[in-house]
N, C-alpha and C positions, 0 to 999 in steps of 0.2 A: 504493500500500500504506500509505503514511503517513496519508493522509486516512482510509482505512478504519479503521486502527488508532485514530486520534484520535477518530473517530466512536464506536467501541466503548467507548473510555475515557470519553467524555462520557456515554454511556448508563449506564455503571456508576456514575459519580460522581452522576448525577441520581438513580439508584435509591437510593444510600446517603443522599443528601440527603433524599429522601422518607421513608425508613425512620426516620432520625434525627429529622426534624421531627415525626413521629407520636409521639415519646417526649419532646418538649420540654415539660417542665412547670416549668422554672425561669423561663420567661417566660409571659406570659398575653396572647396575641395578641388585640387588641381587635377584629380583623376576624373572629374565631371565637367567642370567649367572649361569651355574652349574645346570640348570634344563632342562627338555625335550623341553622347549620353545627355548633354545639357538640356535639349528640348524635351526628352523623355522625363528627366528628373523634374523639370519645371511643370510639366503636365501633371505628374503624380503629386507634386507639391500643391498645386491648385486644387486638385480633387480632395486631398486630405484636409487642406485648410477649409474648403467649403463644407465638407462633412462635419468637421469638428465645430466650426462656428455655428453651423445650422443646429447641431445638437445642443450647443451651449445656449443659444437663443430660444429654441423651440421646446427643448426638453428640460435642460438644467434650470433655466430661467432664474438665475440668481446673479444679475449683473453686479460685479464688484467695483470698488473704487478704481483699481488699476485698469480694468476693462473700460470703464466709462471715460477715464482721463486719456487713455490711449486712443479711444474713438474720437475724443475731442481734438487731440493732437493731429491725427491724420485727417480728420474732417476739416480742420482749419487749413492744413496744407493743401488739401484738395480744392477748397473754395478759392484760395489765393491763386493756385495754379490755373484753375478754370477761368479766373478773371484776367490774368496776365498772359499766360501761355496755354490756352485750352488744349492744344494739340499734344501736350505732355501729361494729360491727366492720368493716363495708364501707368506712367512711371510712379505716381503716388500710390496707386492701387498695388502695383507689383512690390513696392517697398513695404506696404502695410500688411498685406494678407499673411505672410509667413509668421510675423511676430504676433499678430492678432490670433492666429490659429494656435501658436505655441502657448500663449497666455491662456486661451480657452481650455486646451487640453490639460494644462498644468493645474488649473483651478478645479476642473472636473475630477482629475485623478487624486489630487491632494485631499479632496473631500471624500472620495469613495475608496481609494486604496493608495494611501501615501507611500507605503513601502514599495509597491509595484512601480509607482512613478519614479521614485528616487533611484531604484535599482536600474530601471530602463534608461533613464537620462544619464546617470553616472556611468553605466556600462558602455553605451555606445560612444560617449564622449571620451572615456578613458582609452578605448581602443584607438580612436583617431589620434589622440594626443601622444600615446606611446609610440605609435608608428611614425608620427611626425617628429618626435624627439629623436628616435633612432635614425631617421633619415638625415636630420640636421647634424647629427654627430658622426655618422658613418659615411653618408653619401651627400654632403652638403651641396654639391654641384649637379645633382641629378636633374633638377629643374632650375633654370636660371632665375635666381632671386625669388624663387617660389618654393613652397613646401607642400606637403600632403594636404594640409588644411588651410593654405592660403599664402599670401605674400609675406615677405619677411617682416613687414611692419605691423601685421595684424595677428601674429601668432599668440600674443599674450592674452587676447580676449577669450579664446577657447581654453587656454591653460588655466586662467583664473576661475572661470566657471566650473571647470572640471575639478579643481582642488576644493572648491566650495562644496560640491556634491560628494566628493570622496571623503570629506570630513565626517560624513554620516557613518562610515565604516570603522572609525576609531583611529586613535593617534598612532598606534604601532604600525599600521599598514600605510598610513599617509606619508610618513617621513621619507621613505625611500622614493616614493613617487614624486614628492616635492624636490628631492635632490636631483632626480633625472630631469625634470622639467627645468630646474635652475641651470643645469649644465647646458641644456638645449638653448635657453635664453642667452646664456653667455656666449655660446658658439655662434649663434645667429648675430648677436651684438647689434641690435637696433636700439637706439637711444630711447625711443618711446616704449618699446617692450621692456627694456631693462629698468627704466625708472618706475613704470607702473608696477612691475613685479616686485621691486625692492620696497616700494611704499606698501603694497599689499601684504608682504611678509612682515614688514616692520609693525604695521598696525595690528595684524593678527596675533603675532607673538607678544606684543605689548598687552593686548586685551586678554591674554591668558592669566594675567595677574589681576589683582583687585581692580575693578573697573570704575575708577573715580571720575573719568571723563565720559560724558554721554556721547553716543555715536553721532548725534545731531551736531555736536561741536566740531567733529571732523568734517562734516559737510559744509558748515559755515566757513571753516578754515580753508577748505578747498575753494569755495566761491571767492573769498578774499584773495587767495593766492592766484587764482585765474585772472582777476582784475590787475593785480600787481605785475604779473608776468606779461600778459597779453596787451594790456592798455598802458600801464604806467612804465613798464619795462624796468622793473627793479633789478634785473640781472645786470644792467649797465653799471650799477654801483659796485659790482664784484668783477669789474673788468680786469683789475690787477691779478685776480686769481684765474679767471677764465682764459684771458689772453696771455697775461704775463707768465703764469706758471704752468697752466694746463695746455697752453698753445692752441686753444680753440677760439672760434670767432663768436661774436655776440648775437649773430643772426639765428642761432640754433639750427644750423645747416640750412640757411636761407629761409626758414619758416617765418621769421619776423617780416621779411620783405613781402612774402605772400600775404601775411596778415594785414600789412599796411594797405596793400592793394584792395583786399576784401573790405576792410573797415571803411575805406574811402567810399566804396559803393554803398555799403550798408547805411552810412550817414544820410544818403539821399532818400532812402526808403526804409527807415528804421522799424516802422510798425508792421508792415506786411511783406517786405522783401520783394523779390522779383519772380517768385514762382519756381517750382522745380523744373530745371532745364533738362535737355536731352543728354547731358553728360555731367559728371561731378567736377570735371576739370574746367573750371570757369575763370581762372585768374592767370592772365598772361604775365610772365615774369622774365625779365632780362637782367642778368648780372654779369658784368665784366670781371673776370678773375685773372690776376697776374700769374702766369705759369700754369694755368689750368684752363680747360675748355669753358667757354662762357655758358652760363645757364640761360637757355633760350627756349622756353616751352610753356605749355598751359598746365596748371596744376589745380588740384582741389585745395580747399582752404588749409588743409593739414591741421585742422582744429574743428572738432565736431560742432561746438557751439557756434563758431563763426560761420561754418557751412550752413547751419540751420537758420541763423539770423539772415544770411543772404537770401536763402531760398524762401523763407516764410515769415521772417521778421520776429520782433519781440513777442507779438501776440501768440505765436506758436510755441514759445518757450514757457508760457504760463502753465499749461498742463504738466510739462516735465518738471518744473520747479515744485508745483503742488504735489505731484506724485512722490518726488524725492523727499520733501518735508514730511509728508504723511507716513511714508515707508520708514524713515529714520525714527520718527516718533513711535511707530509701532514696534520697532526694534528695541527702543529704550524702555518700552513698557514690558518687555520680555527679556530682561538682562540676564536672567538665570538660565535661559535656554542655551543648550549646547551649541546651537548654530549661530548664536548672536555675534560672537567676535569675528568669525570667518565671513559671514554675510556682509557685515559692516565694512570689513577690510576689503572685500571683493568689490563692492560698489565704488569705494574710493580709489582702489587700484585701477579699475577700468576707466574711471573718470580722469585720472592722471594721464593714462596713455592716450585718451581722447583729446588731451590738450595738444598733442603733437600729430594726431592723425584724425581722419574723418571717415571712419568705417561704417557709420550708421549707429543708431541707438539700440539695436536689438539686444546686445549683450547686457547693457545697463538695465534695460526694461525687464529682462529675465530675472536679474537679481533683485530688482525693486519689487517685482511680483512675489518672489520668494520671501523677501523681507516683510511684505504686507501680510502674508499668510504664514508667518513663522509659528503661530500657535498650533497650526495643523501638522507641522513637521515632527514634533516629539513622538507622535504615535509610530513614526517610522524609524526612530533612532534610539529610543530608550529601552530597547529589548535586544536579546541575543538573536542576530539575524539567522544564524544556522538553525536555532531551535524553532524560529518562526516558519522555516521552510518545511518542517516535519508535519 
């Protein structure tokens, strides 16, 4: 009977893994994107998302705060795009449906079978991250500046979510996994990856001690830091260290030049932006460099907040800010929960990496949803997992 039960559970977990993988857009699998499988994967993704969202609305019928605020966010972006560039409205839908589907299936399974959800999500993501880490360490040049789960600057987003989910299984098992992913981050050596990963681990391990600082304080500190770095450029004060000792430039690998271009355009339409365009590479940048090839190309904002402000303005950031504040306050109401430190650290770590990249909001939305529903997670982690399978 145990074997039969175990077999059934494995089938259920595999089914959840397949469903979740169909909605993974926070990573860009190199074995799918750019290949003949891409159109098939997109079709399956649409079908899964439509089914899950339909089930959530028609059967589950419990619209949560994350669901409503994400609907508001994408609704605002859709309206602005329809007003300014109506031909691009499908780009908003294509960006919205995977994460909306993922949020819906997450809430349904957290309510009905949290253990199955955690096992499925953690399982498929761990496989992808381990294969990616091994490729980055053993065959780094297999795909030019790309890895199994995406480009070199986007790896940390999958890694952080994976570690957050792996925390469910206990501290002993997670240490070796964190070490492997850390070696991978170091080997890839993207500044955005490295900084986000370091901040994530620093906050997480600090929070294992008595938690005197609320997690919402870390969020407010991040917001202030964003303004100081992106707008005020506080890093110029440390030119003696960055340039004189570390021999790095103050443009953060030309990012501040791109930010200046973007901020100049945002000032002209601060409330509503310009609508979602047919590409994310919206900012032309030319930089003459002595002894090096000139920078002469179009780039994304290399900052997710700036990218969003350009596309849909300050108005579209309101739902994101509200969701962040509500999720962090929900975390602080559950400070004794085992997932509290790692979820808080994960959100901040992802946000730090987003300061240098514009990969989309999916990864942050996933953890904000988990933070909001943190009260439902203990049923999946406060028991012996092996005994629960019997």
